[in-house]
C-alpha positions as a LaTeX table, in Angstrom:
\begin{tabular}{lrrr}
\hline
Residue & $x$ (\AA) & $y$ (\AA) & $z$ (\AA) \\
\hline
Met1 & $-122.58$ & 14.32 & 60.61 \\
Ser2 & $-121.08$ & 10.76 & 61.39 \\
Glu3 & $-117.29$ & 9.48 & 59.46 \\
Leu4 & $-119.78$ & 6.53 & 57.92 \\
Thr5 & $-121.66$ & 9.31 & 56.41 \\
Val6 & $-118.62$ & 11.35 & 54.68 \\
Ser7 & $-117.33$ & 8.49 & 53.69 \\
Arg8 & $-119.92$ & 6.51 & 52.05 \\
Arg9 & $-121.18$ & 10.37 & 50.63 \\
Leu10 & $-117.17$ & 10.62 & 49.06 \\
Pro11 & $-117.16$ & 7.79 & 46.67 \\
Leu12 & $-120.27$ & 8.47 & 45.55 \\
Asp13 & $-119.89$ & 11.52 & 45.37 \\
Lys14 & $-116.62$ & 10.75 & 42.99 \\
Ala15 & $-119.18$ & 8.58 & 40.84 \\
Arg16 & $-120.78$ & 11.68 & 40.24 \\
Val17 & $-118.94$ & 13.17 & 38.96 \\
Leu18 & $-116.73$ & 10.85 & 37.12 \\
Thr19 & $-120.47$ & 9.91 & 35.37 \\
Phe20 & $-120.72$ & 14.01 & 34.44 \\
Leu21 & $-117.02$ & 13.43 & 32.85 \\
Gln22 & $-117.86$ & 10.26 & 30.84 \\
Glu23 & $-120.82$ & 11.63 & 29.41 \\
Tyr24 & $-121.17$ & 15.38 & 29.02 \\
Gly25 & $-116.94$ & 16.35 & 29.45 \\
Val26 & $-116.75$ & 17.32 & 26.28 \\
Tyr27 & $-119.86$ & 19.63 & 26.16 \\
Ala28 & $-118.66$ & 21.47 & 29.05 \\
Gly29 & $-115.43$ & 21.97 & 27.91 \\
Val30 & $-116.48$ & 22.68 & 24.92 \\
Ala31 & $-118.27$ & 25.97 & 26.26 \\
Val32 & $-115.38$ & 26.38 & 28.56 \\
Leu33 & $-113.24$ & 26.55 & 25.51 \\
Leu34 & $-115.56$ & 29.02 & 24.04 \\
Leu35 & $-116.34$ & 31.20 & 26.72 \\
Ala36 & $-112.73$ & 31.03 & 27.51 \\
Asn37 & $-111.76$ & 33.05 & 24.23 \\
Ile38 & $-114.81$ & 34.92 & 24.03 \\
Ala39 & $-113.64$ & 36.40 & 26.84 \\
Phe40 & $-110.15$ & 36.51 & 26.24 \\
Thr41 & $-109.32$ & 36.39 & 22.70 \\
Pro42 & $-109.81$ & 39.59 & 20.61 \\
His43 & $-111.95$ & 39.26 & 17.62 \\
Phe44 & $-113.62$ & 35.30 & 18.13 \\
Leu45 & $-116.90$ & 36.54 & 17.84 \\
Ser46 & $-116.69$ & 36.97 & 13.84 \\
Ala47 & $-118.28$ & 35.38 & 11.58 \\
Glu48 & $-114.76$ & 34.69 & 9.39 \\
Asn49 & $-113.36$ & 33.47 & 12.11 \\
Phe50 & $-115.93$ & 30.24 & 13.18 \\
Arg51 & $-116.12$ & 30.14 & 8.99 \\
Thr52 & $-112.00$ & 29.31 & 9.81 \\
Gln53 & $-113.08$ & 26.89 & 12.93 \\
Ala54 & $-115.61$ & 25.16 & 10.95 \\
Val55 & $-113.46$ & 24.77 & 8.28 \\
Gln56 & $-110.55$ & 23.69 & 9.84 \\
Val57 & $-112.41$ & 21.06 & 12.22 \\
Ala58 & $-114.25$ & 19.40 & 9.23 \\
Pro59 & $-111.42$ & 16.71 & 8.52 \\
Val60 & $-110.32$ & 15.66 & 11.75 \\
Leu61 & $-114.18$ & 14.83 & 11.98 \\
Ile62 & $-114.38$ & 12.84 & 8.95 \\
Val63 & $-111.26$ & 11.09 & 10.41 \\
Ala64 & $-112.59$ & 10.82 & 13.72 \\
Leu65 & $-116.11$ & 9.57 & 12.79 \\
Gly66 & $-113.44$ & 6.57 & 10.56 \\
Met67 & $-111.53$ & 5.48 & 13.67 \\
Ala68 & $-114.74$ & 5.61 & 15.79 \\
Leu69 & $-115.94$ & 3.00 & 13.86 \\
Ala70 & $-112.65$ & 0.94 & 14.68 \\
Ile71 & $-112.70$ & 1.96 & 18.44 \\
Gly72 & $-115.92$ & 0.82 & 18.70 \\
Ser73 & $-114.57$ & $-3.01$ & 17.42 \\
Glu74 & $-112.91$ & $-2.53$ & 19.73 \\
Gly75 & $-109.28$ & $-1.92$ & 17.16 \\
Val76 & $-107.93$ & 0.91 & 15.96 \\
Asp77 & $-106.52$ & 2.59 & 13.27 \\
Leu78 & $-103.20$ & 4.21 & 13.21 \\
Ser79 & $-103.53$ & 4.31 & 9.31 \\
Val80 & $-105.50$ & 7.25 & 8.73 \\
Gly81 & $-102.78$ & 10.32 & 8.51 \\
Ser82 & $-101.08$ & 8.44 & 5.90 \\
Val83 & $-104.26$ & 7.45 & 3.88 \\
Met84 & $-104.41$ & 11.56 & 3.42 \\
Ala85 & $-101.34$ & 11.07 & 2.41 \\
Leu86 & $-101.75$ & 8.41 & $-0.43$ \\
Ser87 & $-105.14$ & 10.32 & $-1.36$ \\
Thr88 & $-102.89$ & 13.57 & $-2.02$ \\
Ser89 & $-100.84$ & 11.74 & $-4.02$ \\
Leu90 & $-103.55$ & 9.67 & $-6.38$ \\
Leu91 & $-105.16$ & 13.22 & $-6.58$ \\
Ser92 & $-102.60$ & 15.12 & $-8.27$ \\
Leu93 & $-101.36$ & 12.21 & $-10.46$ \\
Tyr94 & $-104.63$ & 11.16 & $-11.73$ \\
Leu95 & $-106.80$ & 15.08 & $-11.98$ \\
Gly96 & $-105.35$ & 14.96 & $-15.38$ \\
Tyr97 & $-108.33$ & 12.83 & $-16.49$ \\
Gly98 & $-110.70$ & 14.47 & $-14.58$ \\
Pro99 & $-111.21$ & 15.97 & $-10.56$ \\
Trp100 & $-114.70$ & 13.16 & $-10.23$ \\
Ile101 & $-111.32$ & 10.56 & $-11.89$ \\
Ala102 & $-109.14$ & 11.75 & $-9.42$ \\
Leu103 & $-110.88$ & 10.99 & $-6.43$ \\
Leu104 & $-112.82$ & 7.87 & $-7.29$ \\
Val105 & $-109.04$ & 7.00 & $-7.67$ \\
Ala106 & $-108.25$ & 8.43 & $-4.17$ \\
Ala107 & $-111.24$ & 7.09 & $-2.30$ \\
Val108 & $-110.41$ & 3.94 & $-3.77$ \\
Gly109 & $-106.84$ & 4.14 & $-2.63$ \\
Gly110 & $-108.13$ & 4.04 & 1.22 \\
Ala111 & $-110.33$ & 1.26 & 0.45 \\
Ala112 & $-107.08$ & $-0.47$ & $-0.54$ \\
Val113 & $-105.20$ & 0.21 & 2.35 \\
Gly114 & $-108.49$ & $-0.53$ & 5.15 \\
Leu115 & $-109.43$ & $-3.67$ & 2.79 \\
Ala116 & $-105.45$ & $-5.10$ & 3.82 \\
Asn117 & $-105.89$ & $-3.61$ & 7.38 \\
Gly118 & $-108.84$ & $-5.42$ & 7.96 \\
Ser119 & $-107.38$ & $-9.23$ & 6.02 \\
Leu120 & $-104.67$ & $-8.71$ & 8.22 \\
Ile121 & $-107.05$ & $-8.58$ & 11.22 \\
Ala122 & $-109.62$ & $-10.93$ & 10.44 \\
Phe123 & $-107.96$ & $-13.24$ & 8.69 \\
Ile124 & $-104.55$ & $-13.35$ & 9.84 \\
Gly125 & $-105.19$ & $-12.37$ & 13.49 \\
Val126 & $-102.70$ & $-9.70$ & 14.02 \\
Gln127 & $-103.64$ & $-7.00$ & 16.40 \\
Pro128 & $-105.12$ & $-3.87$ & 14.95 \\
Ile129 & $-102.35$ & $-1.96$ & 16.29 \\
Val130 & $-99.72$ & $-3.77$ & 15.21 \\
Ala131 & $-100.92$ & $-3.99$ & 11.27 \\
Thr132 & $-102.58$ & $-0.64$ & 11.53 \\
Leu133 & $-99.51$ & 0.62 & 12.32 \\
Ala134 & $-97.55$ & $-1.09$ & 9.87 \\
Leu135 & $-99.63$ & 0.10 & 6.79 \\
Met136 & $-99.03$ & 3.25 & 8.84 \\
Val137 & $-95.58$ & 3.05 & 7.61 \\
Ala138 & $-96.55$ & 1.48 & 4.03 \\
Gly139 & $-98.81$ & 4.19 & 3.35 \\
Arg140 & $-96.64$ & 6.85 & 3.92 \\
Gly141 & $-93.48$ & 5.33 & 2.26 \\
Ile142 & $-95.86$ & 4.63 & $-1.20$ \\
Ala143 & $-97.60$ & 8.15 & $-0.93$ \\
Leu144 & $-94.20$ & 9.75 & $-1.23$ \\
Val145 & $-92.68$ & 7.24 & $-4.15$ \\
Leu146 & $-95.67$ & 8.42 & $-6.05$ \\
Leu147 & $-95.01$ & 12.40 & $-6.13$ \\
Pro148 & $-92.30$ & 13.29 & $-3.67$ \\
Gln149 & $-92.34$ & 16.65 & $-3.02$ \\
Leu150 & $-94.74$ & 19.61 & $-2.97$ \\
Lys151 & $-97.26$ & 20.29 & $-5.99$ \\
Asp152 & $-99.46$ & 22.79 & $-5.83$ \\
Val153 & $-103.34$ & 21.36 & $-7.45$ \\
Arg154 & $-104.84$ & 23.96 & $-9.89$ \\
Asp155 & $-108.04$ & 22.97 & $-10.86$ \\
Pro156 & $-111.77$ & 24.91 & $-10.50$ \\
Gly157 & $-113.63$ & 22.15 & $-9.25$ \\
Leu158 & $-111.53$ & 21.11 & $-6.90$ \\
Ala159 & $-111.31$ & 24.66 & $-5.67$ \\
Ser160 & $-114.69$ & 25.29 & $-5.82$ \\
Leu161 & $-114.78$ & 22.40 & $-3.18$ \\
Gly162 & $-112.45$ & 23.10 & $-1.23$ \\
Ser163 & $-113.35$ & 27.35 & $-0.50$ \\
Gly164 & $-117.26$ & 27.08 & $-1.75$ \\
Asp165 & $-120.51$ & 27.58 & 0.06 \\
Leu166 & $-123.82$ & 27.01 & 0.20 \\
Phe167 & $-126.43$ & 29.50 & 1.76 \\
Gly168 & $-122.74$ & 30.44 & 3.11 \\
Leu169 & $-121.60$ & 26.95 & 4.78 \\
Pro170 & $-118.74$ & 25.22 & 3.28 \\
Tyr171 & $-119.18$ & 22.51 & 1.54 \\
Leu172 & $-116.65$ & 21.03 & 3.62 \\
Val173 & $-118.47$ & 21.79 & 6.22 \\
Leu174 & $-121.33$ & 20.45 & 4.87 \\
Ile175 & $-119.70$ & 17.09 & 3.50 \\
Ala176 & $-119.35$ & 16.17 & 7.24 \\
Val177 & $-122.16$ & 16.78 & 9.04 \\
Ala178 & $-123.44$ & 14.92 & 5.78 \\
Leu179 & $-120.94$ & 11.76 & 6.99 \\
Ala180 & $-121.53$ & 12.49 & 10.46 \\
Leu181 & $-124.68$ & 11.98 & 10.37 \\
Ala182 & $-124.89$ & 9.03 & 7.99 \\
Val183 & $-122.24$ & 7.08 & 9.93 \\
Gly184 & $-124.55$ & 7.44 & 13.31 \\
Phe185 & $-127.67$ & 6.41 & 11.34 \\
Thr186 & $-125.58$ & 3.80 & 10.63 \\
Val187 & $-124.58$ & 2.68 & 13.46 \\
Arg188 & $-127.85$ & 3.09 & 15.38 \\
Arg189 & $-129.86$ & 1.61 & 12.57 \\
Thr190 & $-128.71$ & $-0.80$ & 10.75 \\
Thr191 & $-127.74$ & $-4.58$ & 11.22 \\
Phe192 & $-124.07$ & $-3.71$ & 10.49 \\
Gly193 & $-124.05$ & $-1.08$ & 12.98 \\
Arg194 & $-125.51$ & $-3.71$ & 15.77 \\
Gln195 & $-123.18$ & $-6.55$ & 14.02 \\
Leu196 & $-120.32$ & $-4.31$ & 14.71 \\
Leu197 & $-120.63$ & $-3.17$ & 18.12 \\
Ala198 & $-121.47$ & $-7.23$ & 19.18 \\
Ile199 & $-118.20$ & $-7.39$ & 17.93 \\
Gly200 & $-117.33$ & $-4.59$ & 19.75 \\
Asp201 & $-118.55$ & $-5.79$ & 22.97 \\
Ser202 & $-117.14$ & $-9.93$ & 23.18 \\
Arg203 & $-115.56$ & $-11.14$ & 19.77 \\
Pro204 & $-116.04$ & $-14.84$ & 20.64 \\
Ala205 & $-119.73$ & $-14.29$ & 21.86 \\
Ala206 & $-120.45$ & $-12.85$ & 18.71 \\
Arg207 & $-118.56$ & $-15.64$ & 16.68 \\
Leu208 & $-121.21$ & $-17.98$ & 19.24 \\
Ala209 & $-124.20$ & $-16.34$ & 17.57 \\
Gly210 & $-122.68$ & $-16.53$ & 14.14 \\
Leu211 & $-121.87$ & $-12.96$ & 13.45 \\
Pro212 & $-119.61$ & $-12.80$ & 9.72 \\
Val213 & $-117.20$ & $-11.77$ & 12.40 \\
Arg214 & $-114.65$ & $-10.86$ & 9.67 \\
Arg215 & $-116.88$ & $-9.15$ & 6.70 \\
Val216 & $-117.82$ & $-6.37$ & 9.53 \\
Leu217 & $-114.03$ & $-6.23$ & 10.79 \\
Ile218 & $-113.26$ & $-5.62$ & 6.81 \\
Leu219 & $-115.92$ & $-3.31$ & 5.90 \\
Val220 & $-114.88$ & $-1.01$ & 9.54 \\
Tyr221 & $-111.50$ & $-1.07$ & 8.11 \\
Val222 & $-112.17$ & 0.15 & 4.35 \\
Cys223 & $-114.82$ & 2.19 & 6.36 \\
Ser224 & $-112.34$ & 4.03 & 7.90 \\
Gly225 & $-109.57$ & 3.74 & 5.13 \\
Val226 & $-112.08$ & 5.53 & 2.43 \\
Leu227 & $-113.40$ & 8.46 & 5.23 \\
Ala228 & $-109.99$ & 9.34 & 5.80 \\
Ala229 & $-109.33$ & 9.61 & 1.69 \\
Ile230 & $-111.95$ & 11.67 & 1.27 \\
Ala231 & $-110.38$ & 14.02 & 4.11 \\
Gly232 & $-107.26$ & 13.83 & 1.98 \\
Val233 & $-108.95$ & 15.07 & $-0.76$ \\
Leu234 & $-110.72$ & 18.46 & 1.17 \\
Ala235 & $-107.74$ & 19.03 & 2.91 \\
Thr236 & $-105.69$ & 18.88 & $-1.07$ \\
Ala237 & $-108.78$ & 21.60 & $-2.14$ \\
Arg238 & $-108.65$ & 23.60 & 0.68 \\
Leu239 & $-104.73$ & 24.50 & 0.38 \\
Gln240 & $-104.51$ & 23.93 & $-3.76$ \\
Ala241 & $-101.71$ & 22.16 & $-2.75$ \\
Ser242 & $-100.63$ & 18.35 & $-2.37$ \\
Asp243 & $-98.82$ & 17.05 & 0.25 \\
Pro244 & $-98.01$ & 13.71 & 0.76 \\
Thr245 & $-94.39$ & 14.64 & 3.18 \\
Ser246 & $-96.45$ & 16.84 & 5.76 \\
Leu247 & $-100.76$ & 15.98 & 5.93 \\
Gly248 & $-102.31$ & 14.05 & 7.30 \\
Thr249 & $-98.90$ & 14.29 & 9.95 \\
Leu250 & $-100.16$ & 12.98 & 13.80 \\
Met251 & $-103.93$ & 12.77 & 12.79 \\
Glu252 & $-103.60$ & 9.42 & 14.40 \\
Leu253 & $-104.11$ & 11.28 & 17.19 \\
Ser254 & $-105.84$ & 13.34 & 16.80 \\
Ala255 & $-108.43$ & 11.60 & 15.65 \\
Ile256 & $-107.99$ & 9.25 & 18.97 \\
Thr257 & $-108.62$ & 11.78 & 20.60 \\
Ala258 & $-111.94$ & 13.23 & 19.16 \\
Val259 & $-112.86$ & 9.28 & 19.67 \\
Val260 & $-112.10$ & 9.06 & 23.02 \\
Val261 & $-113.10$ & 12.61 & 25.06 \\
Gly262 & $-116.33$ & 12.14 & 22.86 \\
Gly263 & $-117.01$ & 9.23 & 25.27 \\
Thr264 & $-116.14$ & 6.16 & 23.16 \\
Pro265 & $-114.57$ & 3.13 & 25.40 \\
Leu266 & $-111.08$ & 1.84 & 24.35 \\
Thr267 & $-112.84$ & $-1.76$ & 25.47 \\
Gly268 & $-115.31$ & $-1.35$ & 21.71 \\
Gly269 & $-118.80$ & $-1.96$ & 22.09 \\
Arg270 & $-120.33$ & 1.02 & 22.34 \\
Ile271 & $-119.56$ & 4.03 & 19.65 \\
Arg272 & $-120.93$ & 7.30 & 20.52 \\
Ile273 & $-121.40$ & 10.06 & 17.14 \\
Gly274 & $-122.65$ & 12.80 & 18.76 \\
Gly275 & $-119.17$ & 12.62 & 21.41 \\
Thr276 & $-116.91$ & 12.20 & 18.59 \\
Val277 & $-118.42$ & 15.37 & 16.72 \\
Ala278 & $-118.12$ & 17.55 & 19.82 \\
Gly279 & $-114.36$ & 15.89 & 20.80 \\
Ala280 & $-113.35$ & 17.04 & 17.13 \\
Val281 & $-114.85$ & 20.15 & 17.69 \\
Leu282 & $-113.21$ & 20.93 & 21.46 \\
Ile283 & $-109.71$ & 19.71 & 19.92 \\
Gln284 & $-110.24$ & 22.66 & 17.06 \\
Leu285 & $-110.86$ & 25.01 & 19.74 \\
Leu286 & $-107.94$ & 24.15 & 21.44 \\
Thr287 & $-105.50$ & 24.39 & 18.99 \\
Ala288 & $-106.67$ & 27.66 & 17.85 \\
Thr289 & $-106.60$ & 29.28 & 21.37 \\
Leu290 & $-102.93$ & 27.89 & 21.83 \\
Ile291 & $-102.01$ & 29.05 & 18.88 \\
Lys292 & $-104.06$ & 32.66 & 18.88 \\
His293 & $-102.24$ & 32.93 & 22.23 \\
Asp294 & $-98.60$ & 32.51 & 20.81 \\
Leu295 & $-98.17$ & 29.36 & 22.52 \\
Pro296 & $-95.83$ & 26.68 & 20.14 \\
Pro297 & $-97.20$ & 23.90 & 18.03 \\
Ser298 & $-95.92$ & 21.62 & 20.55 \\
Trp299 & $-97.77$ & 22.50 & 23.43 \\
Thr300 & $-100.60$ & 21.38 & 21.37 \\
Gln301 & $-99.35$ & 17.79 & 21.23 \\
Ile302 & $-99.05$ & 17.98 & 24.98 \\
Ala303 & $-102.67$ & 19.46 & 25.72 \\
Gln304 & $-103.63$ & 16.90 & 23.04 \\
Ala305 & $-102.05$ & 14.11 & 25.58 \\
Val306 & $-103.24$ & 15.37 & 28.85 \\
Val307 & $-106.78$ & 15.29 & 27.35 \\
Ile308 & $-106.45$ & 11.78 & 26.37 \\
Val309 & $-105.33$ & 11.10 & 29.69 \\
Leu310 & $-108.21$ & 12.18 & 31.29 \\
Ala311 & $-110.81$ & 11.30 & 29.51 \\
Val312 & $-109.52$ & 7.34 & 29.59 \\
Tyr313 & $-108.95$ & 8.04 & 33.22 \\
Ala314 & $-112.60$ & 8.06 & 33.39 \\
Ala315 & $-114.13$ & 5.40 & 31.18 \\
Arg316 & $-111.95$ & 3.06 & 33.58 \\
Glu317 & $-112.50$ & 4.49 & 36.80 \\
Arg318 & $-116.67$ & 4.07 & 35.77 \\
Gly319 & $-116.06$ & 0.99 & 34.26 \\
Lys320 & $-114.80$ & $-0.20$ & 37.52 \\
Arg321 & $-118.87$ & 0.34 & 39.13 \\
\hline
\end{tabular}
């Protein structure tokens, strides 16, 4: 075999590997983690363990769905963790008016943060990372002003939402799956979804084409805020406690990891909802694996950082071709 043949084959093989990692790497990662846990983690193959993993991944997935919309528009939403904290504070404060009123107020709070984010980005021209960073700091501050400390949440309806199930499937998981299907349908089958992807692909071109860029961007961040608020409500219902100090901490990292690892490029213009779901599952399995093998929580953050770097590298190399 000549040197020229070898030199041509190596880049081609590298391209194939990078393409595989971009398209299917997240699914391969989930499969590897599952097999490793089945082989080396005691009691992993139990219904109770799978239920626990599914319940714990539900809030991460819901937040990641909103993050996928923001990243697909060539933005990012760093305020999602603070929105979760704000939603748990509002839920606790308004629970005396009934669970449905409290849920509505929490969702409105998330929408208000999203509206502020979207307005700063769409009308003032603030960079998404700066706008959402400001709301990340302000949102948790407001949450702590409303509820300065941990508070038990005792409500039969919320308790049922957090621990109940339908035909053996937890409500939290069913809600997360329903939201994933709804967001997937929105991205693929609606005018809003097509406009969002066009804006993420090229905002100047979208403006020249007459697309309602400002309106779409505001709706993107409102959706992200509402989804983060729903995740905060579900986490509160599961824990039966409101803790704005810690709820949602570093959730933005987990959500970005799930989206990027799932194949959605940070450059916008494309959203992979199926990959985002698999990415959220991957993060949960990775966290659970490290915990079950007595590694400190700090290792989880390091592992997530490594996964993000690998995913971004694969996307960057693929974009060069």
